[in-house]
C-alpha positions as CSV (number, residue, x, y, z in Angstrom):
1,X,5.1,-21.0,20.7
2,X,1.5,-21.0,19.5
3,X,0.5,-18.0,17.4
4,X,-3.0,-17.0,16.3
5,X,-2.6,-15.0,13.1
6,X,-5.5,-12.7,12.1
7,X,-6.0,-12.2,8.4
8,X,-8.6,-11.0,5.9
9,X,-10.3,-13.7,3.9
10,X,-9.5,-12.6,0.4
11,X,-7.3,-14.9,-1.7
12,X,-4.5,-12.4,-1.7
13,X,-4.7,-11.8,2.1
14,X,-4.6,-15.6,2.7
15,X,-1.7,-16.1,0.4
16,X,0.3,-13.4,2.2
17,X,-0.6,-14.7,5.6
18,X,0.2,-18.3,4.7
19,X,3.6,-17.1,3.5
20,X,4.2,-15.4,6.9
21,X,2.9,-18.5,8.7
22,X,5.3,-20.8,6.8
23,X,8.2,-18.6,7.8
24,X,7.2,-18.7,11.4
25,X,6.7,-22.4,11.4
26,X,10.2,-22.7,10.0
27,X,11.3,-20.9,13.2
28,X,9.5,-23.5,15.3
29,X,6.2,-21.8,16.0
30,X,2.7,-23.3,15.8
31,X,0.6,-21.0,13.7
32,X,-3.2,-21.0,13.3
33,X,-4.9,-18.6,10.9
34,X,-8.1,-16.9,12.0
35,X,-10.1,-15.2,9.2
36,X,-11.5,-11.8,10.2
37,X,-14.1,-10.0,8.0
38,X,-13.2,-6.3,7.9
39,X,-15.4,-3.3,7.3
40,X,-13.6,-2.8,4.0
41,X,-14.7,-6.3,2.9
42,X,-18.3,-5.7,3.9
43,X,-18.4,-2.4,2.0
44,X,-17.0,-4.0,-1.2
45,X,-19.1,-2.0,-3.6
46,X,-18.7,1.5,-2.1
47,X,-16.1,4.2,-2.3
48,X,-13.7,3.7,0.6
49,X,-13.1,7.4,1.1
50,X,-16.8,7.7,2.1
51,X,-16.5,5.2,4.9
52,X,-13.1,5.8,6.5
53,X,-10.7,4.9,3.8
54,X,-8.2,2.0,3.6
55,X,-8.0,1.8,7.4
56,X,-11.2,-0.2,7.2
57,X,-9.1,-3.1,6.0
58,X,-7.2,-3.2,9.3
59,X,-9.6,-1.9,12.0
60,X,-11.2,-5.2,13.0
61,X,-7.8,-7.1,13.0
62,X,-6.4,-4.4,15.3
63,X,-9.4,-4.7,17.6
64,X,-8.8,-8.5,17.8
65,X,-5.2,-7.9,18.6
66,X,-6.0,-5.5,21.4
67,X,-8.7,-7.8,22.8
68,X,-6.2,-10.7,22.8
69,X,-8.3,-12.8,20.3
70,X,-5.3,-13.0,17.9
71,X,-1.6,-12.5,18.4
72,X,-0.5,-11.2,15.0
73,X,-2.0,-9.3,12.1
74,X,-0.6,-9.4,8.6
75,X,-1.4,-6.3,6.5
76,X,-0.6,-4.7,3.2
77,X,1.3,-1.7,4.5
78,X,-0.3,0.6,2.0
79,X,-3.7,-0.1,3.7
80,X,-2.4,1.0,7.1
81,X,-2.9,4.5,8.6
82,X,0.2,6.5,9.6
83,X,-0.6,6.2,13.3
84,X,-1.3,2.9,15.1
85,X,-3.5,2.3,18.1
86,X,-1.8,2.6,21.5
87,X,-0.3,-0.8,22.5
88,X,0.3,-2.1,19.0
89,X,3.5,-1.9,16.8
90,X,4.7,-3.0,13.4
91,X,7.1,-5.7,14.6
92,X,8.6,-6.8,11.2
93,X,8.7,-6.2,7.5
94,X,9.5,-9.1,5.3
95,X,11.4,-8.3,2.0
96,X,9.5,-5.9,-0.3
97,X,7.9,-7.0,-3.5
98,X,8.1,-4.8,-6.7
99,X,6.4,-1.5,-5.6
100,X,5.3,-0.4,-9.1
101,X,1.9,-0.1,-10.5
102,X,1.0,-2.0,-13.7
103,X,-1.4,-1.2,-16.5
104,X,-3.5,-4.2,-17.6
105,X,-5.4,-3.9,-20.9
106,X,-7.6,-6.2,-23.0
107,X,-5.8,-5.4,-26.2
108,X,-2.2,-5.0,-25.0
109,X,0.0,-1.9,-25.4
110,X,1.2,0.9,-23.3
111,X,-0.7,3.9,-21.7
112,X,0.0,6.1,-24.7
113,X,-1.6,3.5,-27.0
114,X,-5.0,3.3,-25.4
115,X,-7.8,4.6,-27.6
116,X,-9.0,8.2,-27.0
117,X,-11.6,8.2,-24.3
118,X,-10.7,4.7,-23.1
119,X,-12.2,3.6,-19.7
120,X,-9.6,2.9,-17.1
121,X,-10.6,1.4,-13.8
122,X,-9.0,2.5,-10.5
123,X,-10.4,3.7,-7.2
124,X,-7.1,5.4,-6.2
125,X,-7.1,9.2,-6.2
126,X,-3.4,9.1,-6.7
127,X,-3.6,6.9,-9.8
128,X,-6.5,9.0,-11.1
129,X,-4.5,12.2,-10.9
130,X,-1.4,10.7,-12.4
131,X,-3.3,9.1,-15.3
132,X,-5.2,12.2,-16.2
133,X,-2.0,14.2,-16.0
134,X,-0.6,12.1,-18.9
135,X,-3.8,11.3,-20.7
136,X,-6.5,13.9,-19.9
137,X,-8.8,12.3,-22.5
138,X,-9.2,9.1,-20.5
139,X,-12.4,8.2,-18.5
140,X,-11.3,7.1,-15.0
141,X,-13.9,4.9,-13.4
142,X,-13.9,3.4,-9.9
143,X,-13.4,-0.3,-9.5
144,X,-13.7,-2.4,-6.3
145,X,-13.4,-6.1,-5.5
146,X,-10.6,-8.5,-5.1
147,X,-8.0,-9.2,-7.8
148,X,-9.9,-12.0,-9.5
149,X,-13.1,-9.9,-9.6
150,X,-11.3,-6.9,-11.2
151,X,-9.6,-9.1,-13.8
152,X,-13.0,-10.6,-14.7
153,X,-14.5,-7.1,-15.2
154,X,-11.6,-6.2,-17.5
155,X,-12.1,-9.4,-19.6
156,X,-15.9,-8.8,-19.7
157,X,-15.3,-5.4,-21.3
158,X,-16.4,-3.2,-18.4
159,X,-13.1,-1.4,-18.7
160,X,-10.5,-1.0,-21.4
161,X,-7.7,-1.1,-18.8
162,X,-7.0,-1.4,-15.1
163,X,-4.2,0.0,-13.0
164,X,-3.2,-2.3,-10.1
165,X,-0.3,-3.0,-7.8
166,X,2.2,-5.4,-9.3
167,X,3.0,-6.9,-5.9
168,X,-0.5,-8.3,-5.4
169,X,-0.4,-9.9,-8.8
170,X,3.0,-11.4,-8.2
171,X,2.0,-12.8,-4.8
172,X,-0.9,-14.6,-6.5
173,X,1.4,-16.0,-9.1
174,X,-0.4,-13.9,-11.8
175,X,1.6,-12.4,-14.7
176,X,-1.1,-11.3,-17.2
177,X,0.2,-11.3,-20.7
178,X,-1.3,-7.8,-21.4
179,X,0.3,-6.0,-18.5
180,X,2.8,-3.1,-18.6
181,X,4.7,-2.0,-15.5
182,X,4.4,1.8,-15.1
183,X,7.8,3.4,-14.4
184,X,8.1,4.4,-10.7
185,X,9.7,7.6,-11.7
186,X,6.6,8.8,-13.5
187,X,4.0,6.9,-11.5
188,X,5.3,7.1,-7.9
189,X,3.5,4.3,-5.9
190,X,1.5,4.5,-2.8
191,X,3.3,4.7,0.5
192,X,4.2,1.2,1.6
193,X,3.1,-0.5,-1.7
194,X,4.6,-3.9,-2.0
195,X,5.4,-4.2,1.8
196,X,3.8,-6.4,4.3
197,X,3.5,-5.1,7.9
198,X,3.4,-7.6,10.7
199,X,1.5,-6.0,13.6
200,X,1.6,-7.3,17.2
201,X,1.1,-6.1,20.8
202,X,4.1,-4.1,22.2
203,X,3.8,-6.1,25.4
204,X,4.3,-9.5,23.7
205,X,8.0,-9.7,24.1
206,X,8.5,-13.3,23.2
207,X,6.6,-12.9,19.9
208,X,8.4,-9.7,19.0
209,X,11.7,-11.5,19.5
210,X,10.5,-14.3,17.2
211,X,9.2,-11.8,14.6
212,X,12.6,-10.1,14.5
213,X,13.8,-13.1,12.5
214,X,11.4,-12.1,9.7
215,X,12.5,-8.5,9.6
216,X,14.3,-7.3,6.4
217,X,16.7,-4.4,7.1
218,X,16.3,-2.5,3.8
219,X,12.6,-3.0,3.7
220,X,12.3,-1.6,7.3
221,X,14.3,1.5,6.3
222,X,12.0,2.0,3.3
223,X,8.8,1.5,5.4
224,X,9.9,3.8,8.2
225,X,10.9,6.6,5.8
226,X,7.7,6.4,3.8
227,X,5.4,6.2,6.8
228,X,7.2,9.1,8.4
229,X,6.5,11.1,5.3
230,X,2.8,10.2,5.5
231,X,2.5,10.9,9.2
232,X,4.3,14.3,9.0
233,X,2.1,15.3,6.0
234,X,-1.0,14.3,7.9
235,X,-2.3,12.7,4.7
236,X,-5.3,10.4,4.5
237,X,-7.6,8.5,2.1
238,X,-9.0,11.7,0.6
239,X,-5.6,13.0,-0.6
240,X,-3.4,12.3,-3.6
241,X,0.0,11.4,-2.0
242,X,2.8,9.1,-3.1
243,X,6.1,8.1,-1.7
244,X,8.9,5.7,-2.5
245,X,12.2,5.0,-0.7
246,X,15.1,3.3,-2.3
247,X,18.2,1.8,-0.6
248,X,21.5,1.8,-2.4
249,X,24.3,0.4,-0.1
250,X,24.0,2.4,3.1
251,X,22.2,5.3,1.4
252,X,18.5,6.0,1.3
253,X,16.7,8.2,-1.3
254,X,13.1,9.1,-0.5
255,X,10.8,10.6,-3.1
256,X,7.5,12.3,-2.3
257,X,4.5,13.6,-4.4
258,X,1.4,15.5,-3.4
259,X,-1.3,16.7,-5.8
260,X,-4.6,18.5,-5.6
261,X,-7.7,16.5,-6.4
262,X,-8.1,18.2,-9.8
263,X,-4.4,17.7,-10.6
264,X,-3.8,21.4,-11.2
265,X,-1.2,21.6,-8.4
266,X,1.5,18.9,-8.2
267,X,4.4,19.0,-5.8
268,X,7.3,16.7,-5.7
269,X,10.7,16.5,-4.0
270,X,13.3,14.0,-2.9
271,X,15.9,13.7,-0.1
272,X,18.9,11.4,0.4
273,X,20.9,10.4,3.4
274,X,22.0,7.4,5.5
275,X,19.4,4.6,5.7
276,X,19.8,4.5,9.5
277,X,18.1,7.9,9.5
278,X,15.1,6.6,7.6
279,X,12.4,8.3,9.8
280,X,14.3,11.6,9.9
281,X,14.6,11.6,6.1
282,X,10.9,10.9,5.7
283,X,10.1,13.8,8.0
284,X,12.6,16.1,6.2
285,X,11.0,15.3,2.9
286,X,7.5,16.1,4.3
287,X,8.8,19.4,5.7
288,X,10.1,20.3,2.3
289,X,6.8,19.5,0.6
290,X,4.9,21.4,3.3
291,X,7.2,24.4,2.8
292,X,6.3,24.3,-0.9
293,X,2.6,24.5,-0.2
294,X,1.5,20.9,0.5
295,X,-0.5,21.9,3.5
296,X,-2.9,24.0,1.5
297,X,-3.2,21.2,-1.1
298,X,-4.0,18.6,1.5
299,X,-6.5,20.8,3.3
300,X,-8.2,21.6,0.0
301,X,-8.5,17.9,-0.7
302,X,-10.2,17.3,2.7
């Protein structure tokens, strides 16, 4: 089988896509990578929320899938909207990387050891609210660009610290000496962080069957629960939302977090149940957060 795999052109995206391609080749497929420049790449210096959010990193790849120009898209799941275009599906989820955020500093040390008024770079509203909730004295400044660009900005002194996803650093083989993982219990990650989503056409039965060989059962349960939470909340790029599902044996625990833009209102909850009911658990958690007032918080953010 010949597969045309659509990918963004960043080093991280190419590393992720090459890993998927290698797995498919091991199953006997011929895989050709096609680089697609997305709107998110073209608007590298602007705030994503002003131009459609993280969905801009997947839009052109999905259009290529629907047009038949490529057969498979590889995405960071946290960049994907809760709802997919008609005719497309998330066919497989390879094993999840560490979902935690990490704090990277020029001088080393933990979050509590940053100097008063330190400049921390992140373009994530979720991270901004969480950081200021623990250190209201910090200056949170937006930062865009690929991983290498951000690390150069940190080294040049543009920022005292950065907060990034550990998964991206790990996939690039980077373990900066001055990095501190932020505990997931205090800094709940973005929905889908550390997970790759393999997107294909629902009608491409032969490819879907092949991709099933790359699907990881526990990661699928986590992804389905977290995305069900996101979809039920109706959350988007303008909102501070986090979610993390953990599998222990046959049980699944899902945590959710919603906050107002100013951080004055913070709602959190968790649910547990059998992992085979992942989507239902995600929806149940969303309903609990909505019952506590999440709808008003999310509408206020919009």
